[in-house]
Structure formats: structure tokens, C-alpha cells
C-alpha positions as CSV (number, residue, x, y, z in Angstrom):
1,M,32.7,-6.5,-147.4
2,D,29.1,-7.3,-147.7
3,W,29.3,-10.1,-150.2
4,I,28.0,-12.5,-147.6
5,K,24.9,-10.8,-146.2
6,H,24.5,-10.8,-142.5
7,P,22.6,-12.5,-141.0
8,T,22.8,-15.6,-143.2
9,E,21.3,-18.8,-141.9
10,L,21.4,-22.0,-143.9
11,I,18.7,-24.5,-143.1
12,G,18.7,-28.1,-143.9
13,Q,16.7,-31.2,-143.0
14,R,18.6,-32.2,-139.9
15,V,21.0,-29.3,-139.2
16,K,21.0,-25.5,-139.6
17,L,24.0,-23.2,-139.8
18,T,23.3,-20.2,-137.7
19,P,25.6,-17.1,-137.6
20,L,28.1,-17.7,-134.7
21,G,27.6,-15.4,-131.8
22,T,29.1,-15.0,-128.3
23,S,26.0,-16.7,-126.9
24,H,27.1,-19.9,-128.5
25,L,30.6,-20.0,-127.0
26,D,29.8,-21.6,-123.6
27,Q,28.2,-24.6,-125.4
28,L,31.1,-24.9,-127.8
29,T,33.5,-24.8,-124.9
30,L,31.7,-27.8,-123.3
31,L,31.8,-29.7,-126.6
32,A,35.5,-28.9,-127.0
33,Q,36.5,-30.8,-123.9
34,E,36.5,-34.0,-126.1
35,K,40.2,-34.4,-126.9
36,S,39.7,-36.6,-129.9
37,I,38.4,-33.5,-131.8
38,W,41.9,-32.0,-131.7
39,E,44.1,-34.9,-132.8
40,F,45.0,-33.0,-136.0
41,N,44.2,-29.5,-134.8
42,P,46.4,-26.8,-133.4
43,F,44.3,-26.4,-130.3
44,D,45.7,-29.7,-129.0
45,T,49.3,-28.5,-129.1
46,D,49.4,-28.0,-125.3
47,G,46.8,-30.6,-124.3
48,G,43.7,-28.9,-125.6
49,N,43.8,-25.2,-124.8
50,I,40.3,-23.9,-124.5
51,E,41.4,-20.2,-124.2
52,K,43.1,-20.5,-127.6
53,L,39.9,-22.0,-129.1
54,L,37.7,-19.2,-127.6
55,N,40.1,-16.6,-128.8
56,D,39.9,-18.1,-132.3
57,L,36.1,-18.1,-132.3
58,K,35.9,-14.6,-131.0
59,Q,38.3,-13.3,-133.6
60,S,36.3,-15.1,-136.3
61,I,33.1,-13.3,-135.1
62,E,35.0,-10.0,-135.2
63,K,36.4,-10.7,-138.7
64,R,32.8,-11.1,-139.9
65,K,32.5,-7.3,-139.6
66,T,35.3,-6.8,-142.1
67,G,34.2,-9.6,-144.5
68,E,37.2,-11.8,-143.7
69,H,35.3,-14.6,-142.1
70,Y,31.7,-15.8,-141.8
71,P,31.5,-18.3,-138.9
72,F,28.5,-20.5,-138.1
73,A,27.3,-22.6,-135.2
74,I,26.2,-26.1,-136.4
75,V,22.8,-26.7,-134.7
76,L,20.5,-29.7,-134.7
77,S,17.1,-28.7,-136.3
78,D,14.9,-30.8,-134.0
79,N,16.1,-29.5,-130.6
80,N,18.4,-26.5,-131.3
81,K,21.4,-28.3,-129.8
82,I,24.8,-26.9,-130.8
83,I,27.1,-29.7,-132.0
84,G,30.0,-27.8,-133.6
85,T,31.1,-24.9,-135.8
86,T,32.3,-24.2,-139.3
87,R,33.1,-21.0,-141.3
88,Y,33.8,-19.3,-144.6
89,W,37.2,-17.7,-144.6
90,Q,40.0,-16.8,-147.1
91,I,37.1,-14.8,-148.6
92,N,38.0,-13.0,-151.8
93,Q,35.0,-11.3,-153.4
94,E,37.0,-9.8,-156.3
95,H,38.0,-13.3,-157.5
96,R,34.7,-14.9,-156.2
97,S,36.5,-17.5,-154.1
98,L,36.6,-18.6,-150.5
99,E,37.5,-21.5,-148.2
100,I,35.3,-23.7,-146.1
101,G,37.2,-24.5,-142.9
102,G,37.5,-24.3,-139.1
103,T,35.0,-27.1,-139.1
104,W,34.7,-29.4,-136.1
105,M,31.8,-31.2,-134.3
106,H,31.5,-33.4,-131.3
107,P,32.5,-37.1,-132.1
108,D,29.0,-38.3,-131.2
109,Y,28.0,-36.9,-134.6
110,W,30.8,-38.2,-136.7
111,G,29.8,-40.6,-139.4
112,T,26.1,-39.6,-139.2
113,G,25.9,-37.6,-142.4
114,L,25.5,-34.3,-140.6
115,N,28.9,-33.0,-141.9
116,T,27.8,-33.9,-145.4
117,E,24.6,-31.9,-145.0
118,C,26.6,-29.0,-143.7
119,K,28.8,-29.1,-146.8
120,Y,25.7,-29.3,-149.0
121,L,24.3,-26.2,-147.4
122,L,27.5,-24.3,-147.5
123,L,28.4,-25.2,-151.1
124,T,24.8,-24.5,-152.4
125,H,25.0,-21.1,-150.9
126,C,28.5,-20.5,-152.4
127,F,27.7,-21.6,-156.0
128,Q,24.1,-20.6,-156.3
129,I,23.8,-17.4,-154.2
130,L,27.4,-16.0,-154.0
131,K,28.2,-17.3,-157.5
132,T,31.7,-18.4,-156.4
133,V,34.0,-19.8,-159.0
134,R,36.2,-21.7,-156.6
135,V,35.8,-23.1,-153.1
136,Q,38.8,-24.5,-151.3
137,I,38.8,-27.1,-148.5
138,K,42.0,-28.4,-146.8
139,A,43.0,-30.8,-144.1
140,S,46.1,-32.1,-142.4
141,E,47.8,-34.5,-144.7
142,K,47.6,-37.1,-141.8
143,N,43.9,-36.6,-141.1
144,I,42.7,-39.4,-143.2
145,R,39.1,-39.3,-141.8
146,S,38.7,-35.7,-142.9
147,R,40.4,-36.2,-146.2
148,K,38.1,-39.1,-147.0
149,A,35.1,-37.0,-146.1
150,I,36.3,-34.2,-148.4
151,E,36.9,-36.6,-151.2
152,K,33.5,-38.2,-150.7
153,I,31.6,-35.0,-151.5
154,G,33.5,-34.7,-154.8
155,A,36.3,-32.2,-154.1
156,K,39.5,-32.6,-156.2
157,L,42.9,-32.9,-154.6
158,E,45.1,-30.1,-155.9
159,G,48.3,-31.0,-154.0
160,I,50.1,-31.5,-150.7
161,F,51.5,-28.3,-149.4
162,R,54.5,-29.0,-147.2
163,K,54.7,-27.1,-143.9
164,D,52.0,-24.7,-145.1
165,K,51.4,-23.4,-141.6
166,I,53.3,-22.9,-138.4
167,Y,51.6,-22.8,-135.1
168,T,52.4,-20.7,-132.1
169,D,54.2,-23.5,-130.3
170,G,56.5,-23.9,-133.3
171,T,55.0,-27.1,-134.8
172,T,54.1,-27.1,-138.5
173,R,51.4,-28.6,-140.6
174,T,51.6,-30.3,-144.0
175,A,48.2,-30.0,-145.6
176,A,46.2,-31.6,-148.4
177,Y,44.5,-28.9,-150.5
178,Y,41.2,-29.6,-152.3
179,S,38.8,-27.5,-154.4
180,I,35.5,-27.5,-156.2
181,I,35.1,-25.1,-159.1
182,D,31.9,-23.8,-160.6
183,D,32.1,-26.1,-163.7
184,E,32.0,-29.0,-161.3
185,W,29.2,-27.8,-159.0
186,Y,26.2,-29.6,-160.5
187,A,27.9,-32.9,-160.6
188,V,29.0,-32.4,-157.0
189,K,25.5,-31.3,-156.0
190,A,24.0,-34.4,-157.6
191,N,26.5,-36.5,-155.6
192,L,25.7,-34.8,-152.4
193,K,21.9,-35.1,-152.9
194,Q,22.4,-38.8,-153.5
195,L,24.5,-39.2,-150.4
196,L,21.8,-37.3,-148.4
197,N,18.9,-39.1,-150.1
198,L,17.4,-35.8,-151.3
199,S,15.0,-35.7,-154.2
């Protein structure tokens, strides 16, 4: 339950990942008005339902108390502007595994390398602090942009899971499942540092 110590803040060069709180929700709601964020996401099933999104974020904050989730706000380091959110979930301390997911940021920051820096911070914490043996990341099979981003950091495709999830409106998702294991971490880390121009 306390595998991920609270509060955990992960600080990079351009972004920091701050524990998500209710004080962040108004800013995230404003960001979420951009419909292109939800092209492959369940919150667009009825045209972009902000109440569903807020409920999901609030539930994730609550699940931090039981060790099921650990959500973060993605914040720009230079001006403290919130640009999105991400989280650890599917947390299994016994088997030292978890999933990085629930990630979205405003399109103004797509393709800027900020998502790569977020993954570097999250994965470094996973493998070097939590001593995970497996980190899972998944995306809709059709979300080529996200899948390319996952592959770019060095995650390995494990397979396509057909209709792995059903949403409240009855639609289903087929997802591409990726993972990074502890044996691969230092090669992945070297790749990420090269992508981020870190020494």
C-alpha cells in the first residue's frame, strides 16, 4: 500500500510530475476542452464528456490512498503551468510491476519531447527507486501517434489484445500492449538520455 511513497514528485529539466490533487482539476478541465486529445480515448464517446473525465481523475486521487493508483499533474518547470496528467496504475507490489497510463497533454505540447521526458522520469523512478521488474504501457491499436511514441522510448510490443476493454457506452477497444523489463532498463535509459540530450 505504501510502495510508492506519498508525496512523490519527479523533477526533470523542463517538466515536473507533481502528485495530482483536486486543486489541479479546474486547469485540467480547461485543457480537456481540446477535442483532438480524445480521438482514441473513452471520454470522447459522447462528444467529450468532462464530467466523466473529472470523475476518473477524482477516483484516481482516491485510489492513491489504497495504493491502486498514483496520479500526477504534468507541470512545466519554468512557469508551473499544468499541461496534462499521467499516472501509475495496475500497481502490483508483490510482483513489482505496474502500468504507466492515463496519460494526456494538451496538443500544443505534442511532439516537443515533453512526453519523452515524462516517461524518463517515471521509468527512472520505477526501475531505480521502486525496483520494478516490469512496466506495462498500452495504447489503442489505432492510435499510431501514441504507439510510435511508446516504441521510440524502447518498449517492446507484446501483442494486440482484441476487445480488451468495454466502455460505458458499449463501445470496445482493441489495444497494443507494450512492456519494459528490468533487464532492458539500462539500454532504454541510454536511449532516452540520447533522445533528451542528457549527459
